[in-house]
C-alpha positions as CSV (number, residue, x, y, z in Angstrom):
1,M,299.1,206.8,1.5
2,T,299.0,203.0,2.3
3,A,298.6,200.5,-0.5
4,P,295.1,199.1,-0.6
5,E,294.2,195.6,1.8
6,S,292.9,193.7,-1.5
7,G,295.3,193.5,-4.4
8,P,296.1,192.1,-7.6
9,P,295.0,187.5,-7.4
10,R,297.3,185.2,-5.8
11,A,299.2,183.8,-8.3
12,E,298.6,180.4,-7.0
13,A,294.8,180.1,-6.9
14,A,293.2,177.9,-4.1
15,H,290.2,177.2,-6.6
16,I,289.5,176.0,-10.0
17,M,287.3,174.9,-12.8
18,V,288.6,172.1,-14.8
19,L,287.6,172.1,-18.7
20,V,286.9,168.7,-20.1
21,A,285.5,168.5,-24.0
22,C,283.5,165.0,-24.2
23,A,282.7,162.7,-27.1
24,D,278.9,162.7,-26.6
25,E,276.1,163.1,-23.7
26,A,276.5,159.4,-22.0
27,Q,280.3,159.6,-21.8
28,A,280.2,163.4,-20.4
29,T,277.7,162.0,-17.6
30,R,279.4,159.5,-17.0
31,I,282.5,161.1,-16.3
32,A,280.5,164.1,-13.8
33,R,279.3,161.5,-12.1
34,A,282.6,159.8,-11.3
35,L,283.6,162.7,-10.4
36,I,281.4,164.2,-8.1
37,E,280.6,160.4,-6.5
38,A,284.6,160.4,-5.6
39,R,284.1,164.3,-4.0
40,A,286.3,165.1,-6.6
41,A,284.9,168.3,-7.6
42,A,281.6,170.1,-6.1
43,C,279.6,170.7,-9.3
44,V,279.6,169.5,-12.5
45,Q,278.0,171.4,-15.1
46,S,277.5,170.6,-19.3
47,L,277.0,172.2,-22.4
48,P,276.2,170.9,-25.8
49,I,279.3,172.7,-28.0
50,R,280.5,172.1,-31.6
51,S,284.9,172.3,-31.3
52,T,286.9,172.6,-35.1
53,Y,290.3,171.3,-34.3
54,R,293.6,169.6,-35.9
55,W,294.0,166.7,-35.9
56,R,296.9,164.1,-37.4
57,D,297.2,167.0,-40.2
58,E,293.7,166.5,-40.7
59,I,290.9,170.3,-39.5
60,L,287.8,168.8,-37.9
61,T,285.1,169.6,-36.6
62,D,283.0,167.8,-34.3
63,S,279.9,168.6,-31.7
64,E,280.9,167.8,-28.0
65,V,280.1,167.9,-24.7
66,L,282.3,170.2,-22.7
67,L,281.8,169.5,-18.6
68,L,282.9,173.2,-16.5
69,A,283.7,171.1,-12.8
70,K,284.6,173.3,-9.8
71,T,287.1,172.0,-7.7
72,R,290.5,173.2,-5.5
73,A,293.6,173.4,-7.1
74,D,294.6,170.6,-4.6
75,A,292.2,168.5,-6.5
76,F,293.5,168.0,-9.9
77,A,296.1,165.7,-10.0
78,R,292.2,163.6,-8.8
79,I,290.5,164.9,-11.8
80,E,293.1,164.2,-14.4
81,A,292.7,160.7,-13.0
82,L,289.9,160.6,-13.5
83,V,288.9,161.9,-16.7
84,R,291.5,159.5,-18.4
85,A,290.5,156.5,-16.7
86,E,287.1,157.3,-18.2
87,H,288.0,159.1,-21.2
88,E,287.9,157.6,-24.7
89,Y,290.0,160.0,-26.2
90,E,293.5,159.3,-27.1
91,V,294.5,163.2,-25.8
92,P,291.4,164.6,-23.7
93,E,290.8,168.4,-22.7
94,I,291.4,168.3,-19.1
95,V,292.4,171.8,-18.7
96,A,292.3,174.7,-15.4
97,V,291.4,177.9,-14.7
98,P,292.0,179.7,-11.7
99,F,289.1,181.7,-10.1
100,V,290.1,185.2,-9.9
101,A,287.1,185.7,-7.2
102,G,284.4,184.0,-5.9
103,T,282.6,185.0,-3.0
104,A,282.8,183.6,0.1
105,D,280.1,181.3,0.9
106,Y,280.5,179.9,-2.8
107,L,284.1,179.1,-1.8
108,G,283.1,177.3,1.2
109,W,281.4,175.1,-0.2
110,I,283.4,174.0,-2.9
111,D,285.9,173.5,-0.3
112,R,283.1,171.2,2.1
113,E,281.9,169.8,-1.0
114,V,285.4,168.4,-2.3
115,G,287.1,165.4,0.0
116,Q,290.6,166.4,1.0
117,P,293.3,164.8,-1.6
């Protein structure tokens, strides 16, 4: 019996979703537009969220806007630089989640829309 052609996801994904928590809608819109204009992401969605976290020995709860940027893994450094340039937080959330799977047409669209590093 031979192993199937498809197997577990690759260790390094070609496509990622970058999460960025923003202080408010205005900041989120500025960052989202900067990412799209720079062709660092193909799509950026924004969602209202409520975050509870520890900061400087204090537990805080704030309303924020979460950005979900769809891009290629090789664009992460550009996204990080753009977000840091526009973000007001001292330590902004900039984390990537790898795509485990996606349709060929959607991933191809991301590839076409995200410029080369």
